[in-house]
C-alpha positions as CSV (number, residue, x, y, z in Angstrom):
1,G,-34.4,-57.4,26.0
2,P,-33.3,-53.9,24.7
3,L,-36.5,-53.6,22.7
4,G,-38.6,-54.2,25.9
5,C,-36.5,-51.7,27.8
6,Y,-36.9,-49.1,25.0
7,A,-40.7,-49.5,25.0
8,L,-40.9,-49.3,28.8
9,R,-38.8,-46.2,29.4
10,P,-40.9,-43.6,27.4
11,G,-44.1,-45.2,28.5
12,L,-45.1,-47.1,25.4
13,V,-45.7,-50.1,27.6
14,D,-46.7,-49.8,31.3
15,R,-44.8,-51.6,34.1
16,A,-47.4,-54.3,34.7
17,R,-47.5,-55.2,31.0
18,A,-43.7,-55.2,30.7
19,T,-43.5,-58.5,32.7
20,E,-45.0,-60.4,29.7
21,L,-43.9,-59.0,26.3
22,L,-43.8,-60.9,23.1
23,S,-41.6,-59.7,20.2
24,L,-42.5,-61.2,16.7
25,Q,-39.6,-60.8,14.4
26,G,-37.8,-62.2,11.3
27,A,-40.9,-62.6,9.0
28,R,-39.4,-60.7,6.1
29,M,-36.2,-62.8,6.4
30,K,-38.4,-66.0,6.1
31,R,-37.3,-66.9,9.7
32,P,-40.2,-65.9,11.9
33,S,-39.6,-66.1,15.6
34,R,-41.2,-65.3,18.9
35,V,-39.0,-63.8,21.6
36,H,-40.4,-63.6,25.1
37,I,-39.3,-60.6,27.2
38,S,-39.9,-60.0,30.9
39,I,-38.8,-56.8,32.6
40,A,-39.0,-56.3,36.3
41,T,-38.9,-52.7,37.7
42,R,-38.3,-51.3,41.2
43,S,-40.9,-49.2,43.0
44,D,-39.2,-46.1,41.6
45,G,-39.7,-47.3,38.0
46,M,-36.0,-48.2,37.4
47,I,-35.4,-51.4,35.5
48,Q,-34.1,-54.1,37.8
49,D,-34.1,-57.3,35.8
50,V,-34.5,-58.3,32.1
51,R,-35.2,-61.8,30.9
52,V,-35.3,-63.0,27.4
53,G,-36.4,-66.5,26.2
54,G,-37.7,-68.6,23.4
55,Q,-36.7,-71.6,21.3
56,A,-33.7,-71.5,19.0
57,V,-32.3,-73.4,16.1
58,I,-28.6,-73.1,15.1
59,V,-28.3,-71.8,11.6
60,G,-24.6,-71.1,11.7
61,E,-21.7,-71.0,14.0
62,G,-18.2,-69.5,14.0
63,E,-15.2,-68.6,16.0
64,I,-13.4,-65.3,16.5
65,R,-9.7,-65.6,17.1
66,D,-7.2,-63.0,18.3
67,G,-4.8,-62.3,15.4
68,R,-1.9,-61.6,17.7
């Protein structure tokens, strides 16, 4: 999501194209993935909605506890 917003704001991606972005990542970590990003903008160009999706596999889990 943040990557899509970053690309949209300076004009690297136009508003129409921002509704269907695909981020390919993790290849060097031997965990390639595809992250689907959709960004909706208002008529004034401001970002209104960001959606991120794709498939996921749990590779680890944990819990954070308050030490108080």
